[in-house]
C-alpha positions, 0 to 999 in steps of 0.5 A: 862235138867233142862228146861225138868222141872222147879220148879217154886220155884228152885234156879238158877243153876248158885248157885250150880256151884259157891259152887262147886267150892268154895267148891273145889269139884271134880270127885270121890266125893259125893255131897247130895242135902237132898231137891233135889225138881226137880234136880238142884243140882244133874243135876249140880253135874253130869255136872261136873262129881261129884257124887251126891244123892238127897232125896226128899219126894215128889213123882212127884218132886222125879220122875222129878228129877229121869227123868232129870238124865237119860241121857242114852237114844237114842234119835232118837229112843225116838222122833220116838216113840213119834211121834207114839205116837202123831199119835196114840193120834191124831187118839183116838181123831179124832174118838170121834170128837175132833181136836187137832192142829196135826191132820190137819197135818195128815189129819184127819177128825173128825165126830161130837164131843161125850162125853169129859173124865175127872178124878174122882171127887176125883181127880178133888177135889185135884185140884185148881178149873179150873186149867185145862179146861174141852176139854184140860183135855180130851185131854191130858188123851187121850195123857197120855193113849196113852204114857202109852199104846205104849212108850218105857219103856226105855224113858217112863218117859221122855215122861210123863215128857214132858206132865207134863211140857206142863200141866203147861204151854200151856195146863193148866190154871195156872200162877205163881207169888209169889204163884201158881194161875188160869188164864182165862180159856182156852176153848182150847189148842193145846196138842198133838203138845205142847208135842211134841215140848218139846219131840223134845227139849228133844230129841235135849239136849239127843243127846249132853248127850248120848255119855257123860260118866256116873257118879254116881247120883240118886235120893231117894224118901224119908223123909230127916229127916230120913237119917240114913236109906238112906245113908250110914256112911261117904259116903258124901263129900259136901251138897248143898240144899234150904230146904223149907222155914217157910212161908204159901206156901203149896209146893204141890199146886204147883205141883198139877195139873201134880201130879194128871192128871198123876196119881201121887196122886188120894185121899185126903188120898195119900196127906196127907200120902205123906205130912206127910214126908215133912218137917212141912213148912206151916199149912197145913201139920201140923199134932196132932202127930208132935214132932220135935218141940221137938227139939228146946223146949230150943232155946231161940230165936225160943221160943220168935219168936213163943210167938211173933206170938201167942200174934200178933194173939191174938192181931190182933183178928186171930182165923181160924184153920190155924192161931192158928197154926202160932206159932206151925208150926214155932217151927216145922220147926225149930225143923225139921231143927235141926232134919234133921241136926243131923241125917244127921251127920254120912253120912258125912266125916269129914271136909264136907262143906254144903251150905243151901239156905234159906231166911227171912220170915215175913208171920206169921202176919209180925213177922220177922223170920231171916231163915239163922241166926236161922239155924246157930244157930242150927247147931253150938251146933250140931257139926257143924262151921258156915263159913259164911251167904252170901247174894245170893239176896234180895226180896221184902215181900208181906206184910210188903214192906221190902226188906228180904235177901235170904242168903246161910248158909254154915256150916263145919262138924268137924266130932265131936259130941257134943250134940244132 
């Protein structure tokens, strides 16, 4: 299920299994992932027959999580429906003079090519330039519309998710390294057959899952900094999550192609609206009305780091609008984490254990940010005890060439609110 769609910056499933085991979680308990992304924690909890709740503010990532949790789908009927949709899409393309790889198998003889479909100009402006070529886009839109028209509601989401995976793989021009980028444009790509192969793999996975006794698992589309309105009091036994890191990665860019082509974002206004519900982790989602930095106004080390970033900016003569926000977004990020940890408290049962996967950063003018240590120092005054900060792995910093630590901050909630 992880492979139905995998977010490039997600953490590995074995890490979730490790902390499920360390925390002694079992059937009848509930684990929360307040930054659930595309569902790694939720899937592993469900496989272990542990109840789970995920919170995700990004509309496409929420859709992916919710779909990957739905195992009550008849794989044979889903695949038969997909075969029918593939045939309809191939016929539609053939009528417009376009050959896709599947059409030869179905015996279509297309006429001369006519006009290519595209997205609206506003939708195209949302995409990374050249992230998908004109002909593959035309074929993708034809297939997308056939899915919308002919898919059975029981597995409509699964077929749509399969197209999202194909878009960021064989169909589009994206490549993923430390950042999302655009590779050499593909003049053409096999759209229908790529999608159908993914659906077939999904069907194979579902065949092994179809008869498994269900356990409560859900993904909620919401802001993780406003939990009291979402989660019932004293219902959460553990938290296993990986919040965004404080750096210049705009997480919405990584999923922009599939979000736009599949209709989750259509305008810049919609993009801005859901960005406002995300943790402030980069300068591209900082807004004048933001106040999360209030939560860390008395935290000496965070204030020192922000001041060091601003001093370095002035020393280097960096004057762009984004560079001027580096110090501000650092305070907003840790303030947002403080707000999240404070608002999480009513949902936790006494003794609940929490694991936060985070990483050191040096993105802001090479000023080191020890994220794990800072989150631990924020958590303690809010009534949490720090059990450990476990090294998960190291990675090489692009800017400084230093080895940066990725860690798991392990906390425990004692059930007593000290202050904040």
